[in-house]
RONU-210417 format. One record per residue (C-alpha): residue in three letters; x, y, z. Coordinates in steps of 0.1 Angstrom, whole numbers, padded with zeros to 4 digits, always signed. Example, Ala and Ser with C-alpha at 12.3 -4.5 7.8 and 13.67 -1.06 7.14 Angstrom:
// RONU-210417
ALA+0123-0045+0078SER+0137-0011+0071
END
This chain:
// RONU-210417
MET-0035+0231+0257LYS-0046+0245+0224ALA-0070+0225+0202LEU-0090+0230+0170THR-0127+0224+0176ILE-0159+0225+0156ALA-0178+0259+0160PRO-0211+0271+0147GLY-0211+0285+0112ASP-0194+0255+0096THR-0160+0265+0109VAL-0135+0257+0136VAL-0118+0277+0164VAL-0086+0273+0184VAL-0095+0270+0221GLU-0078+0262+0253LEU-0087+0228+0268PRO-0075+0209+0298ILE-0046+0185+0290PRO-0061+0150+0290GLU-0051+0122+0314PRO-0045+0087+0301GLY-0065+0058+0314PRO-0049+0025+0325ASN-0044+0012+0290GLU-0038+0045+0272ILE-0009+0068+0265ARG-0007+0105+0263VAL+0010+0119+0232LYS+0026+0153+0228VAL+0017+0160+0192HIS+0045+0171+0168SER+0029+0167+0134VAL-0007+0162+0120ALA-0017+0151+0085LEU-0048+0164+0068ASN-0075+0142+0053LEU-0105+0152+0032VAL-0127+0137+0059ASP-0114+0163+0084ALA-0124+0192+0061LEU-0157+0175+0052TYR-0169+0174+0088VAL-0160+0210+0094ALA-0180+0222+0065HIS-0208+0198+0072PRO-0207+0191+0110ALA-0221+0159+0124ASP-0249+0160+0150LYS-0236+0171+0185ALA-0201+0178+0170PHE-0199+0215+0183GLY-0169+0217+0206CYS-0154+0185+0195VAL-0117+0183+0185VAL-0111+0179+0147GLY-0085+0157+0131SER-0075+0121+0125ASP-0038+0115+0119ILE-0012+0125+0144ALA+0025+0117+0153GLY+0044+0127+0183ILE+0062+0115+0215VAL+0048+0096+0244ASP+0044+0121+0273LYS+0027+0099+0299VAL+0016+0063+0302GLY-0014+0047+0319SER-0011+0026+0350ASP-0014-0007+0332THR+0007+0002+0302ILE+0039-0018+0299GLN+0047-0017+0262TRP+0052+0020+0259ARG+0076+0044+0277VAL+0078+0081+0280GLY+0099+0094+0251ASP+0088+0067+0226LYS+0079+0080+0191VAL+0044+0071+0181THR+0017+0077+0155GLY-0020+0070+0157LEU-0055+0075+0145LEU-0084+0094+0162GLN-0119+0098+0149GLY-0119+0136+0149ALA-0155+0150+0152THR-0168+0129+0123SER-0196+0111+0142GLY-0228+0119+0161ASN-0213+0105+0193ILE-0185+0123+0210ARG-0151+0108+0199PRO-0117+0124+0205GLY-0099+0142+0177GLY-0062+0147+0169PHE-0056+0184+0161ALA-0045+0193+0196GLN-0012+0197+0214TYR-0019+0166+0235VAL-0040+0135+0226ILE-0048+0101+0241LEU-0043+0069+0222GLU-0053+0034+0232VAL-0021+0014+0236ASP-0030-0014+0212LEU-0040+0010+0184ALA-0007+0031+0186ILE+0020+0025+0160ARG+0057+0027+0170ILE+0077+0051+0148PRO+0111+0037+0137SER+0141+0060+0141THR+0144+0061+0103VAL+0110+0077+0099SER+0102+0114+0106TYR+0072+0126+0125ASP+0059+0142+0093GLU+0061+0109+0074ALA+0046+0089+0102ALA+0016+0112+0105THR+0006+0102+0069LEU+0003+0066+0079PRO-0027+0056+0102LEU-0059+0065+0083GLY-0046+0061+0048SER-0029+0027+0054LEU-0058+0013+0074THR-0083+0023+0048ALA-0062+0006+0021ALA-0057-0025+0043GLN-0094-0028+0050ALA-0102-0025+0013LEU-0077-0051+0001PHE-0077-0076+0029ILE-0114-0075+0040ARG-0137-0062+0012LEU-0117-0075-0018ARG-0111-0108+0001ILE-0073-0109-0005ASN-0055-0128+0023ALA-0034-0104+0043PRO+0004-0108+0048PHE+0000-0105+0085PRO-0022-0124+0111SER-0058-0115+0105PRO-0092-0126+0118PHE-0103-0126+0081SER-0094-0156+0060PHE-0105-0163+0024PRO-0103-0192-0001PRO-0074-0190-0026GLU-0079-0171-0058ALA-0098-0191-0085THR-0082-0171-0113PRO-0047-0182-0122ALA-0033-0147-0127PRO-0055-0123-0106SER-0051-0086-0112ILE-0060-0054-0093LEU-0066-0019-0106ILE-0058+0009-0081SER-0077+0039-0095SER-0066+0074-0085ALA-0034+0057-0073ALA-0015+0089-0066THR-0035+0095-0035SER-0025+0087+0001ILE-0047+0056+0000GLY-0036+0046-0034PHE+0001+0048-0026TYR-0005+0026+0005ALA-0026+0001-0014ILE+0003-0004-0038GLU+0028-0008-0010LEU+0006-0034+0008ILE+0001-0054-0024LYS+0039-0055-0028LEU+0042-0071+0006LEU+0023-0101-0007HIS+0050-0106-0032SER+0078-0105-0006ALA+0059-0128+0018GLY+0056-0155-0009ALA+0018-0153-0009GLN-0006-0151-0038THR+0007-0124-0062TYR-0013-0100-0082ARG-0007-0080-0114VAL-0011-0044-0103PHE-0024-0016-0126ALA-0030+0020-0118THR-0047+0052-0130ALA-0033+0087-0123SER-0025+0120-0139PRO+0007+0118-0161ARG+0028+0138-0137ASN+0026+0109-0112HIS+0032+0080-0136ALA+0069+0077-0131LYS+0065+0076-0093LEU+0039+0048-0095LEU+0060+0028-0120SER+0089+0031-0096LEU+0067+0014-0069GLY+0064-0017-0091VAL+0031-0010-0109GLU+0029-0030-0142ALA+0012-0001-0161VAL-0003+0033-0154PHE-0031+0048-0173GLU-0042+0084-0177TYR-0073+0086-0155ARG-0090+0114-0176SER-0085+0097-0210PRO-0117+0088-0228THR-0100+0055-0239GLN-0089+0046-0204VAL-0113+0016-0202ASP-0101+0001-0235HIS-0065+0006-0226VAL-0068-0011-0192ARG-0087-0041-0207ASN-0062-0044-0236VAL-0031-0044-0214SER-0045-0064-0185GLY-0068-0088-0203GLY-0095-0076-0179ILE-0093-0068-0142THR-0104-0092-0114HIS-0103-0067-0084ALA-0104-0029-0082PHE-0100-0002-0056ASP-0115+0032-0063CYS-0095+0056-0042LEU-0116+0085-0053SER-0152+0071-0055GLU-0167+0102-0070ASP-0192+0109-0099ASP-0185+0083-0126THR-0152+0069-0114THR-0168+0036-0101ALA-0188+0030-0132HIS-0158+0035-0154ILE-0138+0011-0133SER-0165-0015-0136GLN-0161-0016-0173THR-0125-0027-0170PHE-0134-0061-0154ARG-0130-0094-0173GLU-0160-0116-0180GLY-0176-0127-0147GLY-0171-0093-0130GLY-0159-0089-0095THR-0157-0064-0066ILE-0147-0027-0064ALA-0137-0014-0030VAL-0150+0022-0027ILE-0140+0048+0000ARG-0172+0069-0001LYS-0207+0058+0003ALA-0228+0082-0018ALA-0205+0104-0039TRP-0203+0081-0069ASN-0230+0075-0095LYS-0247+0041-0095ASP-0257+0045-0132GLY-0234+0027-0156ILE-0220+0001-0132ARG-0219-0033-0148ALA-0244-0057-0133ASP-0218-0083-0125VAL-0196-0059-0106THR-0203-0050-0069PRO-0190-0018-0052LEU-0184-0024-0015TYR-0180+0005+0010GLY-0167+0004+0045ALA-0158+0030+0071ALA-0123+0030+0084TRP-0136+0040+0118SER-0150+0004+0123GLY-0114-0006+0128LEU-0114+0013+0161GLY-0137-0012+0176HIS-0162+0012+0191GLU-0199+0018+0183ILE-0202+0050+0164LEU-0228+0071+0146TYR-0215+0078+0111ASN-0232+0090+0079GLY-0266+0087+0097GLU-0261+0051+0106THR-0250+0032+0138LEU-0218+0012+0131PRO-0218-0015+0158GLU-0188-0023+0179SER-0168-0050+0161PRO-0141-0069+0180GLU-0132-0086+0147TRP-0125-0053+0129ARG-0106-0040+0159ALA-0085-0072+0160PHE-0076-0066+0123THR-0065-0030+0131VAL-0044-0041+0161THR-0025-0068+0142PHE-0021-0045+0111PHE-0007-0016+0132SER+0016-0040+0151PHE+0028-0055+0118LEU+0037-0021+0104GLY+0060-0011+0133ARG+0069-0046+0144ASP+0107-0043+0146GLY+0109-0006+0157LYS+0136+0000+0131ASN+0120+0002+0097LEU+0085+0006+0083LEU+0074-0022+0061ILE+0058+0003+0037GLN+0069+0036+0023PRO+0052+0067+0039ASN+0035+0092+0017PRO+0054+0122+0002VAL+0046+0153+0024ARG+0042+0190+0020VAL+0049+0209+0052MET+0025+0238+0055PRO+0034+0271+0073GLY+0017+0280+0106GLY+0000+0258+0132LEU-0035+0251+0143GLU-0047+0286+0133SER-0036+0280+0096ILE-0053+0246+0090VAL-0086+0260+0079THR-0074+0291+0060LYS-0047+0272+0041GLY-0049+0234+0045PHE-0087+0230+0043ALA-0089+0256+0015LEU-0066+0233-0006LEU-0084+0201+0004GLY-0119+0214-0003SER-0149+0200+0015ARG-0167+0179-0010LYS-0150+0163-0040VAL-0113+0159-0050ALA-0124+0167-0085ASP-0133+0202-0074ARG-0098+0210-0060GLU-0081+0223-0090LYS-0108+0248-0099ASN-0110+0259-0063ALA-0072+0262-0057VAL-0055+0295-0055GLN-0040+0292-0090SER-0024+0327-0090SER-0007+0323-0056SER+0030+0327-0056LYS+0033+0307-0024PRO+0046+0271-0032TRP+0025+0256-0003MET-0007+0268-0020LYS-0002+0250-0053PRO-0028+0223-0061ILE-0023+0190-0042SER-0010+0161-0062GLY+0007+0130-0049GLU+0015+0144-0014LYS+0000+0148+0021LEU-0004+0182+0038ILE+0014+0183+0072TYR+0012+0209+0100HIS+0036+0211+0130LEU+0022+0217+0164THR+0056+0219+0181SER+0089+0232+0169
END
């Protein structure tokens, strides 16, 4: 099979690898679509220790091609999406940008017939990152069975600010908060920041108000409209974004869930506001080396992922949350670096527009905004 692997010189190459065989509690997936994430490009430009030769890529969707000997819940021909770690750690973990991949059966998500492979490929990493932020780090009780349980909100009308909401993670955070409303659980006033071109989309998802994220008066606007935030999710976590968000909190402060560990400035963060970081990979339940640290195996975090993924595809007919908008890119594995990673960049989202090919007449090379890049590995 063909696969995209890390190579010396901060790049990747397409190589031929043996088609993997599933273990007893695994399934083999023939990959149709892959979705690109910033973390995929980041660890190509800045490879982890021992990553050379490892397959890149996190999000995949395809069809079950073979099942393990102890697997009873999946059959050949089932549509499935899933998450792999994709050359982002110092220990060898399988990646997703290959014609065939192996998924553990309890971490695979069933794709309903109403959802395309392209849409499904946007789901695993983005939705899990959002779920961990909301239902673990921000201590909001989940609308599905979870090993994490928290006391009821002390504030009568709690609110949450989703900053940089027109990102994959931001869209999924809004969708997940909406599920609390339909489940009859504690409800939250939801506010968002984004560029003006994405305001209508976010308002259509049920956000109470959207603010221009580059406005110098953003903090005052958020506080005036909301009365002060009680929870926040920084879906960018770069430069001064976290500090600005901290200024929107009501008296008494609170917690900001951040998605990156060291890309945001600590200066300017209010003393009563605490940023909390967590790696989505912890949800896979394996010990990994990531960002220079050892993340221990966590049965509790894995149990959270298992119940969350099961919840998303529980009836096999409809997803409970709306997939991300997609942009299908031309070419296959060979084009991911030259086109997809070129658009994503390898450091900060804020650098994308100045690095984008502004003069290109190709519609797929326009700057990314409010959509996920998709590549097809099969016709």
